[in-house]
N, C-alpha and C positions, 0 to 999 in steps of 0.2 A: 470506550471512554465517554463520559458524559460532557455536556456543555460546560459545566463548571470546571472540570479538569482541563479542557482545552483552553478555556479563558485564562486559567492560571499559567498553563504552559506557554501561552503566547508571549509572556513577558521574558521568558528565557528559553526560547524554542530549541536552539541548537545544542544546548547542554542537556536537554531532556529527550530529544528525538534523534534517532539515527536516520538521516535523510538520504534516500536514494538519488536525490538531485545534487547532493553535496559530498557525501561520504563514500559512495561506491567507487569501484575501480573503473567501471565502464557502464554507461547507461544506454541501452539500445533504444529507449524511448525517444531520445533526442535525434538519433539517426533517422528513425522512422518518420518523425514529424518534419524533419528537414526535407526528406524525400517526398512528403505529401504536400508541402506548403503550396498554398494557392490563394489568390485574391478573391476567389469565388466561394470559399468554404467558411462556414460558421462553426465556432468551437466553444465548448463549455468545459471549464476546469472545475471538477467536482471535488469539494474539500480542498480549496486552494491554499489553505494555511496562510503563510505570510506573502503569498503571491509571487513566489520565486520564478514561476514559469511565464508570468504575464508579459514581461518585455519581449521575450522570444515569440510568444504567440501573437501579440499585436503586430509585430514586425512581419510575420509570415502568413497571416490569415486575414480574411475579410472582416470578421467581427468576433469579439471575444467576450464571453460571460464567465465570471468567476463566482463560485458559491462556497459558502461554509456555514455550518450551523452555529459556529461560535461568533458572537458579535465582536469580541476582542480580536479574533483573527481577521475578520473582515475590516475592522478599523485599521489594523496595522497594514494589511494588504493595500487598502486605499491610500494610506499615507505614503507607502513605499512606491506606489504606482500612480501618484497624482498626475493628471493630465495625459494618461496613457490612452484614453478612449475606451477602455474596457468597462463593461458594466459589472457591478458587484451586488450580489444578493445574499442576504441572510436566509438560508434555506436548508431544511433537513432533507436528505436524499430519499427518505421513505415516502414523501409526498411532493412530487414535482408536477402536479396536474396542470398547472398553468403554463407548462413549457412543452406540451405534447407535440411531437414531430417537428421540432424547431431546429435541431442541430445536425450538421454533417459529421461532426467529430465530438466525442466525449473523452475526457482524460480524467483518470482517477489515480492519484499517486498516494498509495498507502492511506486512503481515506475510506475504503469499504471495510470497516473494522468492527461493526456491531457484533457484540456477543449474544444478542438476541437473535436466534437463528431464523425465527419467523420474520422479524424485521429485516434481516439480511436478505431473505428471499424477496421481500417487497422492494427493497432498494434495487436489486437486480432487475426486477420487472419495471420499475420506474425509469431506470436508465434506458432500458429497451424502448420504452414509450416516447422518451424525449428525442430520440434519434429519428431522422428521416429514413425511409426505406433505402437500404444500401449504406447507411451510416456506419461509422467504425468506432469501436471502443478501444482505447489504449489504456491499460491499467497495470499498476504495480501493487502487489499484495505481499504481506509477510509470509514467508515459507515455513510451515510447521516442520518440514524435513530438516531445516537447518538445526533445530534444537535436538532432534533425534540423532542427527549426524554428529553433533558435538558430544552427545552422551556416548555414542559408539566409540569415538576417538578416546575419550576419557577412560572408559572401561578397558579398551584394548591396551592402552599404555600401562594402566595399573596392573593388568594381568601379566604383563611382561616382567613385572617386579616379583613374580612368583608369589603373589598374594592370592588367597582363596577367592573363588568367584563370589561366594556369599558375602565376604567382607568388602569386595570391590563394589558389588551392587549396593550395599549399605552406604559405602563411602560416596558413591555417585549420587545416591538419593539425597544425601545431606549436602554435598558440595554443589550439585547442580540444582538443588531446591526443587525436586520433583513434585512436591505438593503444590507448586504454583502452576503446574501444567496439567491440562486435561487433553491427552493425545487423542482420545476417542472423538471429541467434538472440536478439536483444534482451538482451544481457548487457553490464553495465557494471563495470569494474574500478576500485574505489575504493581505491587504494594497497594492492593485493594482495587485497582482499576483493571478491569478485565477486557481484553480485546481479542479479536479473531485473527488466527493465522490459518493458512490454507495449504492443503495437500494439492499436488498437481492434478490428481484425478478428480479432486473436489471442484477445481476450477472448471474443468470440462463438464462435470455433472451439473453444478449449480447454474452456470451461465448458459449451458446448453438447454437446461430445463426452462430458463428464462427467455428462450427464443433465439439466442445467438448461434452463429455457425462460423465456419472457416477459422478455426483457432490456430494460433501460432504461439507457443509458450517457450520462453528461454529464461535463463538465470540472469539476475542482476547481482554480480558478485561484490561483496564488501571486503575491505582489507581486514585481516585478523586484528590489526592494531585498533581499528575502529570498533570492532566487535568487543574487544577487551575493554575499551573505554566505556562501552555500553553495559558493562557488568558481566560479560560472558567470558568463557575460557579463551586461551591463546594457544594456537597450534600452527605456527608460521610455515611449517614444512608441508602442510596439507592443503588440499583444495580449499578455497575461501568459502565462508558462509554466504548465503544468498537470499534474496527475495525473488519472487516470481514476477516476470514481466510477460504480459500476453496481449495479443490483439485478437479481436473477433468482429464479426459483421452482423448487422441487422439485415436479414434477407429482403430483397426487393419484392 
């Protein structure tokens, strides 16, 4: 999504965005940050949005910087966190040259979303550069597998109705709007705004290629009710849909 879209969304953020900080069943990011907390560590929140994490970060770490490429998001984050002591920067993640080797910890909560794959690779390299040797990245990314999983559930249940596979596939394509998904490149078109979703293997490949190591990848599960509110299907008896949460390290 571009700057104009995020500026617009800032006015009605929670009705537009499914937030892993607000809508998930359990967020392992918070557990890991609590375990890491230190008055000696500097932290950067990349794509901070409305600044939901800022109070927690300021309370638990030495110094906090929050960035977003949307001026409206930064304005609202500043207003919500006035007097917090955090620094706020309007900054695009594909050029953070002024912050080289500055931070012990980088956090990116569903903010690495560029549909431009060359830019996406630049963003990963820039995040690597701004971390000190031994620095850690904590990130949440949309999972492409969730959409494929949803399609599988839909098709399987339709087949149980003794409908031909050909008709089921046609129904799934229409009902789940397959034309909005590019599964080969992990791209999703939300009413004209295209964003990136990630396969698990892709996280290992792209961030590993960017220099990171020591990966740990787990799911951030959403409630099916929240998934339905976001315009997806509803299968309450099944495992919930998810985003990917992972940690990795810049080698010393």
